[in-house]
C-alpha positions in Angstrom: -16.9 14.9 -3.7 -13.4 14.4 -2.3 -11.8 11.0 -2.4 -8.5 10.4 -0.6 -6.1 7.5 -0.2 -3.3 8.0 2.5 -0.7 5.3 3.1 2.4 5.4 5.3 5.8 5.4 3.6 8.1 3.4 5.8 11.1 4.0 3.5 11.2 7.7 4.6 10.8 8.6 8.3 10.9 11.9 10.2 11.9 11.5 13.8 11.0 7.8 13.7 7.6 8.4 12.2 6.8 7.4 8.6 5.9 10.1 6.1 2.4 9.9 4.4 1.7 9.4 0.7 -1.6 11.0 -0.1 -3.5 10.6 -3.4 -6.6 12.6 -3.8 -9.4 13.0 -6.4 -11.8 15.9 -6.3 -14.9 16.1 -8.6 -18.5 17.3 -8.9 -21.2 14.9 -10.0 -24.9 15.1 -10.4 -26.7 11.8 -9.5 -30.3 10.7 -9.3 -31.6 9.2 -6.0 -30.3 5.6 -5.9 -28.0 6.1 -8.9 -24.4 4.9 -8.7 -21.3 7.0 -9.3 -17.8 5.3 -9.9 -14.8 7.4 -9.1 -11.4 5.9 -10.1 -8.0 7.1 -11.1 -6.3 6.8 -7.8 -3.4 4.6 -8.9 -0.6 3.2 -6.8 2.5 1.7 -8.4 5.1 -0.2 -6.3 8.5 -1.0 -7.7 11.0 -3.3 -5.7 14.5 -4.6 -6.5 15.7 -7.5 -4.3 19.3 -8.7 -4.3 20.2 -12.1 -2.8 23.8 -13.0 -2.6 26.1 -15.6 -1.1 28.0 -14.2 1.9 31.5 -13.1 1.2 31.5 -14.4 -2.4 28.9 -11.9 -3.5 31.2 -9.0 -2.4 34.1 -9.9 -4.7 34.4 -7.2 -7.5 33.7 -8.7 -10.9 33.2 -12.3 -9.8 30.6 -11.3 -7.2 27.9 -11.0 -9.9 28.1 -14.8 -10.3 27.0 -15.3 -6.8 24.1 -12.7 -6.8 20.5 -12.9 -7.9 18.5 -9.8 -8.6 14.7 -9.8 -8.9 12.6 -6.8 -10.0 8.9 -6.7 -9.3 6.3 -4.1 -10.2 2.7 -4.0 -9.1 -0.1 -1.5 -10.0 -3.2 -1.0 -8.0 -6.2 1.2 -8.7 -8.5 2.3 -6.0 -12.1 2.6 -7.3 -15.0 4.1 -5.2 -18.7 3.2 -5.9 -21.0 5.7 -4.3 -24.8 5.4 -4.2 -26.5 8.3 -2.6 -30.0 7.9 -1.1 -32.4 10.7 -0.2 -34.1 10.1 3.2 -37.2 12.0 3.9 -38.1 12.7 7.5 
């Protein structure tokens, strides 16, 4: 079983096209008919730093930090697949 998660990375572009971030999990499982398999471990972590500042005053060396606000955010996401195979007799 091959599970893949591909997302565009708009922070890096090649000739105007975003690069792709691919996460992949490959495994072999043995499941009974109607049984459910859970495949996890495809984790995505996003880190962002945002800086807001007052125009002109935020650019003054030393004193500019009094007129800036920094915020850091981190988010984690895990992609989980639930697979239930069925045998169909014809």
